[in-house]
A tleap script that builds the chain and sets N, CA, C and O, in Angstrom:
source leaprc.protein.ff14SB
mol = sequence {
  NMET THR MET PRO ARG VAL TRP THR PHE PHE
  TYR GLY SER TYR ILE ASN LEU ASP VAL LEU
  LYS GLU ALA ASP LEU VAL PRO GLU ASN VAL
  GLU ARG ALA THR LEU GLY GLY PHE ASP ILE
  ARG ILE ALA PRO ARG ALA ASN LEU VAL ARG
  SER ASP ALA HIE SER VAL TYR GLY ILE LEU
  ALA THR ALA THR HIE VAL GLU LEU ALA ARG
  LEU TYR LYS HIE SER GLN ASP ILE LEU GLY
  GLU THR TYR LEU PRO GLU ALA VAL LEU ALA
  ARG THR SER SER GLY ASP TYR ARG PRO ALA
  LEU CYS TYR PHE CYS PRO ASP MET VAL PRO
  ARG PRO ALA GLU ALA ALA TYR VAL ASN ARG
  ILE VAL VAL ALA ALA ARG GLN PHE GLN PHE
  ALA ASP GLU TYR ILE ALA ARG VAL LEU ALA
  PHE ALA PRO CLYS
}
set mol.1.N position { 0.885 -0.849 0.227 }
set mol.1.CA position { -0.065 0.282 0.260 }
set mol.1.C position { 0.979 1.245 -0.084 }
set mol.1.O position { 2.061 1.078 0.479 }
set mol.2.N position { 0.880 2.082 -0.785 }
set mol.2.CA position { 1.369 3.412 -0.714 }
set mol.2.C position { 0.526 4.357 0.281 }
set mol.2.O position { -0.672 4.466 0.545 }
set mol.3.N position { 1.638 4.949 0.685 }
set mol.3.CA position { 1.365 5.654 1.866 }
set mol.3.C position { 1.188 6.962 1.119 }
set mol.3.O position { 1.839 7.232 0.110 }
set mol.4.N position { 0.243 7.795 1.680 }
set mol.4.CA position { 0.004 9.241 1.146 }
set mol.4.C position { 0.906 10.372 1.549 }
set mol.4.O position { 1.307 10.406 2.712 }
set mol.5.N position { 1.192 11.120 0.856 }
set mol.5.CA position { 2.218 12.236 1.281 }
set mol.5.C position { 1.724 13.621 1.425 }
set mol.5.O position { 1.135 14.185 0.503 }
set mol.6.N position { 1.933 14.125 2.459 }
set mol.6.CA position { 1.213 15.357 3.073 }
set mol.6.C position { 2.388 16.476 2.933 }
set mol.6.O position { 3.607 16.351 3.057 }
set mol.7.N position { 1.557 17.657 2.618 }
set mol.7.CA position { 2.418 19.072 2.292 }
set mol.7.C position { 3.057 19.054 3.775 }
set mol.7.O position { 2.504 18.350 4.620 }
set mol.8.N position { 4.020 19.683 4.066 }
set mol.8.CA position { 4.700 20.228 5.261 }
set mol.8.C position { 5.399 21.197 5.358 }
set mol.8.O position { 6.455 21.194 4.726 }
set mol.9.N position { 5.040 22.370 6.193 }
set mol.9.CA position { 5.806 23.496 6.026 }
set mol.9.C position { 6.929 23.489 7.167 }
set mol.9.O position { 6.550 23.304 8.323 }
set mol.10.N position { 8.324 23.683 6.901 }
set mol.10.CA position { 9.552 23.468 7.433 }
set mol.10.C position { 10.436 25.002 7.194 }
set mol.10.O position { 10.678 25.516 6.102 }
set mol.11.N position { 10.792 25.499 8.462 }
set mol.11.CA position { 11.237 26.896 8.911 }
set mol.11.C position { 12.779 26.821 9.317 }
set mol.11.O position { 13.575 27.694 8.974 }
set mol.12.N position { 13.121 25.746 10.048 }
set mol.12.CA position { 14.364 25.555 10.421 }
set mol.12.C position { 15.672 25.433 9.979 }
set mol.12.O position { 16.161 26.173 9.126 }
set mol.13.N position { 16.396 24.308 10.660 }
set mol.13.CA position { 17.200 23.554 9.613 }
set mol.13.C position { 16.718 22.423 8.708 }
set mol.13.O position { 17.387 21.840 7.855 }
set mol.14.N position { 15.522 22.227 9.019 }
set mol.14.CA position { 15.012 21.425 8.220 }
set mol.14.C position { 14.274 21.727 6.751 }
set mol.14.O position { 13.608 21.027 5.989 }
set mol.15.N position { 14.732 23.143 6.733 }
set mol.15.CA position { 14.995 23.541 5.078 }
set mol.15.C position { 15.778 23.180 4.378 }
set mol.15.O position { 15.591 23.121 3.163 }
set mol.16.N position { 17.211 22.734 5.141 }
set mol.16.CA position { 18.112 22.343 4.934 }
set mol.16.C position { 18.287 20.730 4.043 }
set mol.16.O position { 18.423 19.663 4.642 }
set mol.17.N position { 18.250 20.849 2.699 }
set mol.17.CA position { 18.030 19.044 1.989 }
set mol.17.C position { 18.684 18.199 2.619 }
set mol.17.O position { 18.253 17.063 2.819 }
set mol.18.N position { 20.167 18.741 3.154 }
set mol.18.CA position { 21.144 17.972 3.378 }
set mol.18.C position { 20.830 17.320 4.940 }
set mol.18.O position { 21.259 16.208 5.246 }
set mol.19.N position { 20.144 18.041 5.744 }
set mol.19.CA position { 19.680 17.832 7.173 }
set mol.19.C position { 18.426 16.488 6.795 }
set mol.19.O position { 18.485 15.279 7.018 }
set mol.20.N position { 17.420 17.272 6.190 }
set mol.20.CA position { 16.793 15.929 6.199 }
set mol.20.C position { 17.819 14.856 5.825 }
set mol.20.O position { 18.370 14.221 6.725 }
set mol.21.N position { 18.073 14.648 4.663 }
set mol.21.CA position { 18.364 13.337 4.235 }
set mol.21.C position { 19.175 12.784 4.832 }
set mol.21.O position { 19.501 11.644 4.499 }
set mol.22.N position { 19.963 13.655 6.292 }
set mol.22.CA position { 20.469 12.669 7.275 }
set mol.22.C position { 19.445 11.998 8.071 }
set mol.22.O position { 19.635 10.920 8.634 }
set mol.23.N position { 18.591 12.518 8.097 }
set mol.23.CA position { 17.359 11.962 8.878 }
set mol.23.C position { 16.595 11.207 7.987 }
set mol.23.O position { 15.486 10.847 8.380 }
set mol.24.N position { 16.963 10.893 6.867 }
set mol.24.CA position { 16.356 9.635 5.835 }
set mol.24.C position { 14.919 10.325 5.293 }
set mol.24.O position { 13.954 9.567 5.197 }
set mol.25.N position { 14.830 11.074 5.105 }
set mol.25.CA position { 14.099 12.187 4.615 }
set mol.25.C position { 14.442 12.884 3.126 }
set mol.25.O position { 14.976 13.993 3.143 }
set mol.26.N position { 14.165 12.296 1.939 }
set mol.26.CA position { 14.292 12.966 0.827 }
set mol.26.C position { 12.937 13.358 -0.048 }
set mol.26.O position { 12.498 12.429 -0.726 }
set mol.27.N position { 12.478 14.161 -0.093 }
set mol.27.CA position { 11.064 14.998 -0.348 }
set mol.27.C position { 10.982 14.899 -1.804 }
set mol.27.O position { 11.856 15.333 -2.555 }
set mol.28.N position { 9.775 14.243 -2.232 }
set mol.28.CA position { 9.329 14.229 -4.040 }
set mol.28.C position { 9.406 15.472 -4.299 }
set mol.28.O position { 10.318 15.835 -5.042 }
set mol.29.N position { 8.473 16.460 -3.758 }
set mol.29.CA position { 8.400 17.658 -4.167 }
set mol.29.C position { 8.733 18.966 -3.095 }
set mol.29.O position { 8.275 18.837 -1.959 }
set mol.30.N position { 9.292 19.869 -3.317 }
set mol.30.CA position { 9.946 21.200 -2.529 }
set mol.30.C position { 9.836 22.034 -3.345 }
set mol.30.O position { 10.229 21.927 -4.506 }
set mol.31.N position { 8.968 23.537 -2.582 }
set mol.31.CA position { 9.063 24.844 -3.205 }
set mol.31.C position { 9.378 25.863 -2.192 }
set mol.31.O position { 9.204 25.569 -1.009 }
set mol.32.N position { 9.802 26.977 -2.502 }
set mol.32.CA position { 9.584 28.212 -1.048 }
set mol.32.C position { 8.228 28.345 -1.100 }
set mol.32.O position { 7.359 28.139 -1.946 }
set mol.33.N position { 8.283 28.845 0.314 }
set mol.33.CA position { 6.818 29.278 0.658 }
set mol.33.C position { 7.178 30.347 1.806 }
set mol.33.O position { 8.177 30.247 2.518 }
set mol.34.N position { 6.245 31.366 1.888 }
set mol.34.CA position { 5.726 31.844 3.426 }
set mol.34.C position { 4.869 31.419 4.489 }
set mol.34.O position { 4.032 30.556 4.225 }
set mol.35.N position { 4.922 31.764 5.350 }
set mol.35.CA position { 3.751 31.522 6.397 }
set mol.35.C position { 3.466 33.044 7.069 }
set mol.35.O position { 4.229 33.682 7.795 }
set mol.36.N position { 2.440 33.331 6.706 }
set mol.36.CA position { 1.808 34.781 7.614 }
set mol.36.C position { 1.660 34.846 8.834 }
set mol.36.O position { 1.175 33.786 9.229 }
set mol.37.N position { 1.824 35.529 9.615 }
set mol.37.CA position { 0.832 35.451 11.095 }
set mol.37.C position { 2.000 34.864 11.770 }
set mol.37.O position { 1.556 34.046 12.575 }
set mol.38.N position { 3.592 34.904 11.833 }
set mol.38.CA position { 4.402 34.004 12.680 }
set mol.38.C position { 5.827 34.738 12.737 }
set mol.38.O position { 6.078 35.426 11.747 }
set mol.39.N position { 6.467 34.710 13.403 }
set mol.39.CA position { 7.897 35.166 13.656 }
set mol.39.C position { 8.938 33.922 13.893 }
set mol.39.O position { 8.422 32.820 14.083 }
set mol.40.N position { 10.056 33.999 13.895 }
set mol.40.CA position { 10.871 32.774 13.840 }
set mol.40.C position { 12.155 32.948 15.305 }
set mol.40.O position { 12.709 34.034 15.474 }
set mol.41.N position { 12.334 32.248 15.840 }
set mol.41.CA position { 13.048 32.257 16.992 }
set mol.41.C position { 13.939 31.391 17.053 }
set mol.41.O position { 13.578 30.266 16.709 }
set mol.42.N position { 15.056 31.520 17.392 }
set mol.42.CA position { 15.995 30.346 17.224 }
set mol.42.C position { 16.681 30.482 18.730 }
set mol.42.O position { 17.697 31.129 18.983 }
set mol.43.N position { 15.920 29.751 19.628 }
set mol.43.CA position { 16.927 29.725 20.901 }
set mol.43.C position { 16.745 28.423 22.045 }
set mol.43.O position { 16.315 28.567 23.189 }
set mol.44.N position { 17.148 27.242 21.477 }
set mol.44.CA position { 18.433 27.125 20.659 }
set mol.44.C position { 18.138 26.600 19.939 }
set mol.44.O position { 19.095 25.852 19.740 }
set mol.45.N position { 17.108 26.271 18.978 }
set mol.45.CA position { 16.290 25.566 17.789 }
set mol.45.C position { 15.210 26.598 17.195 }
set mol.45.O position { 14.644 27.526 17.772 }
set mol.46.N position { 15.127 26.272 16.217 }
set mol.46.CA position { 14.232 27.266 15.630 }
set mol.46.C position { 12.442 26.716 16.108 }
set mol.46.O position { 11.999 25.605 16.397 }
set mol.47.N position { 11.779 28.084 16.011 }
set mol.47.CA position { 10.552 27.836 16.556 }
set mol.47.C position { 9.680 29.010 15.919 }
set mol.47.O position { 10.343 29.845 15.304 }
set mol.48.N position { 8.083 29.241 15.974 }
set mol.48.CA position { 7.992 29.721 15.394 }
set mol.48.C position { 6.807 30.719 16.610 }
set mol.48.O position { 5.935 30.080 17.199 }
set mol.49.N position { 6.892 31.702 16.759 }
set mol.49.CA position { 5.769 32.591 17.461 }
set mol.49.C position { 4.719 33.175 16.954 }
set mol.49.O position { 4.951 33.294 15.751 }
set mol.50.N position { 3.485 33.692 17.252 }
set mol.50.CA position { 2.365 34.166 16.448 }
set mol.50.C position { 3.041 35.727 17.053 }
set mol.50.O position { 3.585 36.126 18.083 }
set mol.51.N position { 2.546 36.396 15.456 }
set mol.51.CA position { 3.198 37.591 15.347 }
set mol.51.C position { 2.328 38.245 14.429 }
set mol.51.O position { 2.422 37.616 13.375 }
set mol.52.N position { 1.480 39.247 14.288 }
set mol.52.CA position { 0.468 39.693 13.463 }
set mol.52.C position { 1.762 40.760 12.517 }
set mol.52.O position { 1.458 41.047 11.359 }
set mol.53.N position { 2.815 41.164 12.942 }
set mol.53.CA position { 3.609 41.707 12.044 }
set mol.53.C position { 4.561 41.218 11.452 }
set mol.53.O position { 5.261 41.933 10.736 }
set mol.54.N position { 4.765 40.139 11.580 }
set mol.54.CA position { 5.531 39.283 10.697 }
set mol.54.C position { 5.301 37.950 9.460 }
set mol.54.O position { 4.140 37.782 9.087 }
set mol.55.N position { 6.142 37.248 8.993 }
set mol.55.CA position { 5.843 36.253 7.995 }
set mol.55.C position { 7.356 35.229 7.893 }
set mol.55.O position { 8.508 35.665 7.891 }
set mol.56.N position { 7.037 34.147 7.833 }
set mol.56.CA position { 8.266 33.352 7.878 }
set mol.56.C position { 8.500 32.849 6.914 }
set mol.56.O position { 7.633 32.178 6.352 }
set mol.57.N position { 9.938 33.022 6.312 }
set mol.57.CA position { 10.404 31.902 5.084 }
set mol.57.C position { 10.576 30.465 5.552 }
set mol.57.O position { 10.952 30.119 6.672 }
set mol.58.N position { 10.255 29.694 4.551 }
set mol.58.CA position { 10.776 28.044 4.405 }
set mol.58.C position { 10.349 27.613 3.174 }
set mol.58.O position { 10.120 28.220 2.128 }
set mol.59.N position { 10.275 26.279 3.534 }
set mol.59.CA position { 9.809 25.113 2.235 }
set mol.59.C position { 8.678 24.555 2.403 }
set mol.59.O position { 8.461 24.196 3.560 }
set mol.60.N position { 7.692 24.310 1.472 }
set mol.60.CA position { 6.486 23.292 1.565 }
set mol.60.C position { 7.456 22.163 0.859 }
set mol.60.O position { 8.298 22.380 -0.011 }
set mol.61.N position { 7.125 20.934 1.445 }
set mol.61.CA position { 7.768 19.578 1.055 }
set mol.61.C position { 6.524 18.670 1.265 }
set mol.61.O position { 5.482 18.868 1.890 }
set mol.62.N position { 6.986 17.569 0.513 }
set mol.62.CA position { 5.959 16.337 0.759 }
set mol.62.C position { 6.882 15.097 1.520 }
set mol.62.O position { 8.025 14.690 1.312 }
set mol.63.N position { 5.862 14.719 2.462 }
set mol.63.CA position { 6.205 13.452 3.183 }
set mol.63.C position { 5.778 12.859 3.748 }
set mol.63.O position { 5.396 13.568 4.679 }
set mol.64.N position { 5.390 11.546 4.001 }
set mol.64.CA position { 4.735 10.392 4.469 }
set mol.64.C position { 4.200 10.720 5.995 }
set mol.64.O position { 4.765 11.686 6.507 }
set mol.65.N position { 3.275 10.117 6.742 }
set mol.65.CA position { 3.346 10.603 8.022 }
set mol.65.C position { 4.493 9.770 8.863 }
set mol.65.O position { 5.067 10.097 9.902 }
set mol.66.N position { 4.631 8.575 8.057 }
set mol.66.CA position { 5.660 7.675 8.995 }
set mol.66.C position { 7.090 8.598 9.192 }
set mol.66.O position { 7.793 8.756 10.191 }
set mol.67.N position { 7.206 9.114 7.861 }
set mol.67.CA position { 8.741 9.836 7.759 }
set mol.67.C position { 8.414 11.113 8.715 }
set mol.67.O position { 9.158 11.392 9.654 }
set mol.68.N position { 7.263 11.857 8.412 }
set mol.68.CA position { 7.481 12.490 9.839 }
set mol.68.C position { 7.381 12.676 11.030 }
set mol.68.O position { 7.617 13.704 11.665 }
set mol.69.N position { 6.820 11.112 11.585 }
set mol.69.CA position { 6.836 11.050 12.700 }
set mol.69.C position { 8.626 10.414 13.179 }
set mol.69.O position { 8.835 10.082 14.346 }
set mol.70.N position { 9.631 10.339 12.225 }
set mol.70.CA position { 10.515 9.399 12.144 }
set mol.70.C position { 11.462 11.006 12.397 }
set mol.70.O position { 12.195 11.206 13.366 }
set mol.71.N position { 11.263 11.781 11.521 }
set mol.71.CA position { 11.954 12.714 11.602 }
set mol.71.C position { 11.694 14.038 12.868 }
set mol.71.O position { 12.570 14.710 13.412 }
set mol.72.N position { 10.539 14.088 13.029 }
set mol.72.CA position { 10.477 14.583 14.414 }
set mol.72.C position { 10.659 13.894 15.823 }
set mol.72.O position { 10.710 14.502 16.892 }
set mol.73.N position { 10.765 12.259 15.619 }
set mol.73.CA position { 11.066 11.593 16.615 }
set mol.73.C position { 12.687 11.954 17.027 }
set mol.73.O position { 13.045 12.024 18.202 }
set mol.74.N position { 13.792 12.216 15.640 }
set mol.74.CA position { 15.231 12.297 15.654 }
set mol.74.C position { 15.293 13.842 16.099 }
set mol.74.O position { 16.288 14.310 16.652 }
set mol.75.N position { 14.045 14.652 15.782 }
set mol.75.CA position { 14.263 16.019 16.495 }
set mol.75.C position { 14.289 16.074 18.175 }
set mol.75.O position { 15.020 16.692 18.949 }
set mol.76.N position { 13.298 15.260 18.370 }
set mol.76.CA position { 13.396 15.072 19.883 }
set mol.76.C position { 14.412 14.344 20.545 }
set mol.76.O position { 14.919 14.685 21.614 }
set mol.77.N position { 14.727 13.243 19.830 }
set mol.77.CA position { 16.076 12.369 20.660 }
set mol.77.C position { 17.263 13.073 20.174 }
set mol.77.O position { 18.226 12.786 20.884 }
set mol.78.N position { 17.491 13.700 19.447 }
set mol.78.CA position { 19.057 14.208 18.635 }
set mol.78.C position { 18.836 15.825 18.725 }
set mol.78.O position { 19.843 16.525 18.828 }
set mol.79.N position { 17.894 16.272 18.700 }
set mol.79.CA position { 18.163 18.097 19.414 }
set mol.79.C position { 17.487 18.283 20.640 }
set mol.79.O position { 17.485 19.406 21.144 }
set mol.80.N position { 16.786 17.128 21.311 }
set mol.80.CA position { 16.276 17.157 22.280 }
set mol.80.C position { 15.042 18.475 22.608 }
set mol.80.O position { 15.020 19.229 23.580 }
set mol.81.N position { 14.224 18.430 21.613 }
set mol.81.CA position { 12.910 19.279 21.556 }
set mol.81.C position { 11.774 18.533 21.150 }
set mol.81.O position { 11.953 17.577 20.395 }
set mol.82.N position { 10.610 18.830 21.543 }
set mol.82.CA position { 9.675 17.736 21.074 }
set mol.82.C position { 8.712 18.667 20.293 }
set mol.82.O position { 7.980 19.414 20.942 }
set mol.83.N position { 8.666 18.667 18.868 }
set mol.83.CA position { 7.781 19.037 18.401 }
set mol.83.C position { 6.176 19.117 17.898 }
set mol.83.O position { 5.920 18.017 17.410 }
set mol.84.N position { 5.394 19.700 17.853 }
set mol.84.CA position { 4.299 19.063 17.655 }
set mol.84.C position { 3.435 19.522 16.401 }
set mol.84.O position { 3.699 20.695 16.135 }
set mol.85.N position { 2.422 18.934 15.486 }
set mol.85.CA position { 1.968 19.429 14.250 }
set mol.85.C position { 0.814 20.494 14.392 }
set mol.85.O position { 0.093 20.289 15.368 }
set mol.86.N position { 0.607 21.196 13.897 }
set mol.86.CA position { -0.662 22.125 13.567 }
set mol.86.C position { -0.965 22.227 11.950 }
set mol.86.O position { 0.015 21.997 11.242 }
set mol.87.N position { -1.940 22.476 11.419 }
set mol.87.CA position { -2.308 22.883 10.361 }
set mol.87.C position { -2.179 24.192 10.138 }
set mol.87.O position { -2.613 25.003 10.956 }
set mol.88.N position { -1.607 24.544 9.081 }
set mol.88.CA position { -1.462 26.102 8.717 }
set mol.88.C position { -1.855 26.254 7.324 }
set mol.88.O position { -2.050 25.199 6.720 }
set mol.89.N position { -2.023 27.412 6.647 }
set mol.89.CA position { -1.936 27.796 5.010 }
set mol.89.C position { -0.975 28.737 4.901 }
set mol.89.O position { -0.926 29.832 5.460 }
set mol.90.N position { 0.089 28.044 3.846 }
set mol.90.CA position { 1.370 28.794 3.420 }
set mol.90.C position { 1.013 29.232 1.896 }
set mol.90.O position { 0.215 28.757 1.088 }
set mol.91.N position { 1.929 30.336 1.820 }
set mol.91.CA position { 1.652 30.812 0.327 }
set mol.91.C position { 2.960 30.518 -0.074 }
set mol.91.O position { 3.984 30.614 0.603 }
set mol.92.N position { 2.793 30.021 -1.643 }
set mol.92.CA position { 4.143 29.537 -2.314 }
set mol.92.C position { 4.459 30.568 -2.945 }
set mol.92.O position { 3.840 31.631 -2.904 }
set mol.93.N position { 5.750 30.269 -3.774 }
set mol.93.CA position { 6.452 31.355 -4.264 }
set mol.93.C position { 5.685 31.940 -5.451 }
set mol.93.O position { 6.101 32.960 -6.001 }
set mol.94.N position { 4.554 31.307 -5.866 }
set mol.94.CA position { 3.797 31.700 -6.861 }
set mol.94.C position { 2.885 32.169 -6.677 }
set mol.94.O position { 2.432 32.832 -7.610 }
set mol.95.N position { 2.094 32.104 -5.390 }
set mol.95.CA position { 1.064 32.994 -4.983 }
set mol.95.C position { 0.254 32.365 -4.192 }
set mol.95.O position { -0.378 32.863 -3.260 }
set mol.96.N position { 0.254 31.405 -4.496 }
set mol.96.CA position { -1.126 30.000 -4.377 }
set mol.96.C position { -1.048 29.838 -2.918 }
set mol.96.O position { 0.024 29.879 -2.315 }
set mol.97.N position { -2.099 29.668 -2.396 }
set mol.97.CA position { -2.294 29.069 -0.854 }
set mol.97.C position { -2.433 27.364 -0.701 }
set mol.97.O position { -3.124 26.559 -1.326 }
set mol.98.N position { -1.575 27.211 0.286 }
set mol.98.CA position { -1.308 25.483 0.336 }
set mol.98.C position { -1.566 24.878 1.364 }
set mol.98.O position { -0.537 24.512 1.932 }
set mol.99.N position { -2.960 24.456 2.135 }
set mol.99.CA position { -2.745 24.104 3.573 }
set mol.99.C position { -1.676 22.335 3.411 }
set mol.99.O position { -1.537 21.378 2.649 }
set mol.100.N position { -1.183 22.876 4.722 }
set mol.100.CA position { 0.049 22.170 5.349 }
set mol.100.C position { 0.306 21.491 6.242 }
set mol.100.O position { 0.041 22.584 6.742 }
set mol.101.N position { 0.557 20.802 7.007 }
set mol.101.CA position { 1.193 20.840 8.747 }
set mol.101.C position { 2.519 21.673 8.573 }
set mol.101.O position { 3.183 21.973 7.581 }
set mol.102.N position { 2.682 22.000 10.284 }
set mol.102.CA position { 3.518 22.856 10.506 }
set mol.102.C position { 4.065 22.063 11.854 }
set mol.102.O position { 3.488 21.114 12.385 }
set mol.103.N position { 5.291 22.656 12.283 }
set mol.103.CA position { 5.612 21.676 13.936 }
set mol.103.C position { 5.906 22.708 14.638 }
set mol.103.O position { 6.711 23.556 14.252 }
set mol.104.N position { 5.325 22.753 15.683 }
set mol.104.CA position { 6.088 23.898 16.895 }
set mol.104.C position { 6.491 23.113 18.034 }
set mol.104.O position { 6.018 22.014 18.322 }
set mol.105.N position { 7.517 23.818 18.759 }
set mol.105.CA position { 7.681 23.421 20.177 }
set mol.105.C position { 7.343 24.195 21.237 }
set mol.105.O position { 8.037 25.082 21.735 }
set mol.106.N position { 6.179 23.817 21.599 }
set mol.106.CA position { 5.245 24.478 22.662 }
set mol.106.C position { 5.963 25.064 23.981 }
set mol.106.O position { 5.575 25.999 24.681 }
set mol.107.N position { 7.777 23.802 24.217 }
set mol.107.CA position { 8.071 23.823 25.479 }
set mol.107.C position { 9.493 24.547 25.556 }
set mol.107.O position { 10.172 24.489 26.581 }
set mol.108.N position { 9.874 25.185 24.492 }
set mol.108.CA position { 11.222 25.299 24.384 }
set mol.108.C position { 12.007 25.652 25.450 }
set mol.108.O position { 11.274 26.591 25.761 }
set mol.109.N position { 12.763 25.692 26.169 }
set mol.109.CA position { 13.540 26.472 27.087 }
set mol.109.C position { 14.393 27.297 26.355 }
set mol.109.O position { 15.090 26.941 25.405 }
set mol.110.N position { 14.297 28.617 26.923 }
set mol.110.CA position { 15.061 29.872 25.586 }
set mol.110.C position { 16.861 29.392 26.392 }
set mol.110.O position { 17.206 29.489 27.569 }
set mol.111.N position { 17.594 28.930 25.277 }
set mol.111.CA position { 19.331 28.923 25.342 }
set mol.111.C position { 19.703 29.252 24.278 }
set mol.111.O position { 19.145 28.986 23.213 }
set mol.112.N position { 20.985 30.056 24.477 }
set mol.112.CA position { 21.533 30.321 22.873 }
set mol.112.C position { 21.654 29.694 22.110 }
set mol.112.O position { 21.958 28.538 22.405 }
set mol.113.N position { 21.507 30.027 20.770 }
set mol.113.CA position { 21.533 29.327 19.558 }
set mol.113.C position { 23.005 28.868 19.367 }
set mol.113.O position { 23.960 29.395 19.937 }
set mol.114.N position { 23.079 27.813 18.492 }
set mol.114.CA position { 24.785 27.373 18.309 }
set mol.114.C position { 25.043 27.941 16.863 }
set mol.114.O position { 24.110 28.175 16.094 }
set mol.115.N position { 26.574 28.182 16.486 }
set mol.115.CA position { 26.458 29.184 15.100 }
set mol.115.C position { 26.295 28.497 14.376 }
set mol.115.O position { 25.421 28.856 13.588 }
set mol.116.N position { 26.921 27.121 14.083 }
set mol.116.CA position { 26.518 25.882 13.273 }
set mol.116.C position { 25.121 25.572 13.025 }
set mol.116.O position { 24.851 25.362 11.842 }
set mol.117.N position { 24.190 25.494 13.841 }
set mol.117.CA position { 22.923 25.412 13.517 }
set mol.117.C position { 22.088 26.561 12.915 }
set mol.117.O position { 21.272 26.522 11.994 }
set mol.118.N position { 22.401 27.336 13.485 }
set mol.118.CA position { 22.267 28.863 12.562 }
set mol.118.C position { 22.480 28.574 11.247 }
set mol.118.O position { 21.603 28.135 10.503 }
set mol.119.N position { 23.712 28.820 10.894 }
set mol.119.CA position { 24.503 28.080 9.422 }
set mol.119.C position { 24.043 27.325 8.662 }
set mol.119.O position { 24.134 27.446 7.441 }
set mol.120.N position { 23.383 26.281 9.337 }
set mol.120.CA position { 22.589 25.017 8.574 }
set mol.120.C position { 21.530 25.677 7.719 }
set mol.120.O position { 21.462 25.396 6.523 }
set mol.121.N position { 20.500 26.753 8.414 }
set mol.121.CA position { 19.286 27.259 8.479 }
set mol.121.C position { 19.966 28.633 7.098 }
set mol.121.O position { 19.406 28.921 6.041 }
set mol.122.N position { 20.733 28.968 7.418 }
set mol.122.CA position { 21.229 30.227 6.272 }
set mol.122.C position { 21.688 29.666 5.248 }
set mol.122.O position { 21.260 30.344 4.314 }
set mol.123.N position { 22.402 28.704 4.777 }
set mol.123.CA position { 23.019 27.995 3.596 }
set mol.123.C position { 21.927 27.601 3.435 }
set mol.123.O position { 22.046 27.369 2.232 }
set mol.124.N position { 20.518 27.211 3.748 }
set mol.124.CA position { 19.629 27.178 2.915 }
set mol.124.C position { 18.802 27.967 2.406 }
set mol.124.O position { 18.168 27.746 1.374 }
set mol.125.N position { 18.723 29.233 3.279 }
set mol.125.CA position { 17.964 30.093 3.071 }
set mol.125.C position { 18.447 30.983 1.648 }
set mol.125.O position { 17.779 31.603 0.820 }
set mol.126.N position { 19.506 30.806 1.742 }
set mol.126.CA position { 20.418 31.484 0.647 }
set mol.126.C position { 19.978 30.815 -0.741 }
set mol.126.O position { 19.471 31.463 -1.657 }
set mol.127.N position { 20.259 29.304 -0.787 }
set mol.127.CA position { 19.923 28.470 -1.961 }
set mol.127.C position { 18.420 28.649 -2.394 }
set mol.127.O position { 18.227 28.737 -3.607 }
set mol.128.N position { 17.286 28.717 -1.519 }
set mol.128.CA position { 16.228 28.900 -2.013 }
set mol.128.C position { 15.994 30.483 -2.078 }
set mol.128.O position { 14.821 30.850 -2.016 }
set mol.129.N position { 17.041 31.505 -2.201 }
set mol.129.CA position { 16.573 33.139 -2.400 }
set mol.129.C position { 15.695 33.482 -1.721 }
set mol.129.O position { 14.809 34.119 -2.290 }
set mol.130.N position { 15.541 33.214 -0.181 }
set mol.130.CA position { 14.827 33.830 0.811 }
set mol.130.C position { 15.307 35.263 0.724 }
set mol.130.O position { 16.429 35.293 0.218 }
set mol.131.N position { 14.809 36.553 1.066 }
set mol.131.CA position { 14.857 37.946 0.787 }
set mol.131.C position { 15.920 38.071 2.186 }
set mol.131.O position { 15.738 37.580 3.300 }
set mol.132.N position { 16.988 38.842 1.736 }
set mol.132.CA position { 18.328 39.092 2.615 }
set mol.132.C position { 17.897 39.674 4.045 }
set mol.132.O position { 18.591 39.468 5.040 }
set mol.133.N position { 16.536 40.520 4.092 }
set mol.133.CA position { 16.228 41.184 5.173 }
set mol.133.C position { 15.354 39.869 6.227 }
set mol.133.O position { 14.954 40.148 7.357 }
set mol.134.N position { 15.206 38.707 5.713 }
set mol.134.CA position { 14.715 37.553 6.554 }
set mol.134.C position { 16.311 36.812 6.807 }
set mol.134.O position { 16.464 36.274 7.904 }
set mol.135.N position { 17.141 36.787 6.113 }
set mol.135.CA position { 18.432 36.069 6.086 }
set mol.135.C position { 19.078 36.716 7.425 }
set mol.135.O position { 19.517 36.145 8.424 }
set mol.136.N position { 18.986 38.188 7.095 }
set mol.136.CA position { 19.703 38.711 8.417 }
set mol.136.C position { 19.031 38.795 9.345 }
set mol.136.O position { 19.457 39.651 10.120 }
set mol.137.N position { 17.991 38.224 9.731 }
set mol.137.CA position { 16.942 38.606 10.990 }
set mol.137.C position { 17.506 36.778 11.221 }
set mol.137.O position { 17.977 36.618 12.347 }
set mol.138.N position { 17.508 35.754 10.528 }
set mol.138.CA position { 18.289 34.596 11.214 }
set mol.138.C position { 19.543 34.980 11.840 }
set mol.138.O position { 19.770 35.019 13.050 }
set mol.139.N position { 20.280 35.240 10.948 }
set mol.139.CA position { 21.505 35.793 11.615 }
set mol.139.C position { 22.142 36.425 12.511 }
set mol.139.O position { 23.324 36.561 12.826 }
set mol.140.N position { 20.895 36.886 12.964 }
set mol.140.CA position { 21.152 38.060 14.154 }
set mol.140.C position { 21.053 36.874 15.618 }
set mol.140.O position { 21.595 37.151 16.689 }
set mol.141.N position { 20.336 35.684 15.406 }
set mol.141.CA position { 20.001 34.433 16.227 }
set mol.141.C position { 21.254 33.887 16.906 }
set mol.141.O position { 21.304 33.647 18.112 }
set mol.142.N position { 22.509 33.662 15.841 }
set mol.142.CA position { 23.718 33.327 15.949 }
set mol.142.C position { 24.742 33.913 17.189 }
set mol.142.O position { 24.636 35.133 17.315 }
set mol.143.N position { 25.648 33.315 18.065 }
set mol.143.CA position { 26.588 33.700 18.632 }
set mol.143.C position { 27.249 35.037 18.129 }
set mol.143.O position { 27.610 35.193 16.963 }
set mol.144.N position { 27.388 36.092 19.223 }
set mol.144.CA position { 28.159 37.174 18.633 }
set mol.144.C position { 29.826 36.563 19.015 }
set mol.144.O position { 30.814 37.212 18.673 }
savepdb mol mol.pdb
quit
């Protein structure tokens, strides 16, 4: 039986396809997208917080529920953070809106971000041609 694939909005280190591949997830479909009504925080991992004044850049990618469960188990076991899914409406680079899952960490204990972690996000953000202002916002979380 073929497992259905669902669209998922990734916004942190999982926008980096090499990081996804390390976690044994190679999406069939990937496209740049934005998610309005949220802002990014990296302390120590990426997370989204509600904000009427911001939008977050990321990617929409397809994955099975089994792959997502394995990916976020990896996040819990390796990164130490538990992320939970919510339904969102992301905007594709062509301007269309697409329903997707998005994972949030409701109980992240704030700590300084690691430079290598922020860099994995920035490298991918540049590859996907996110806005320079957004990349600067992400870079601001790197340790000084």
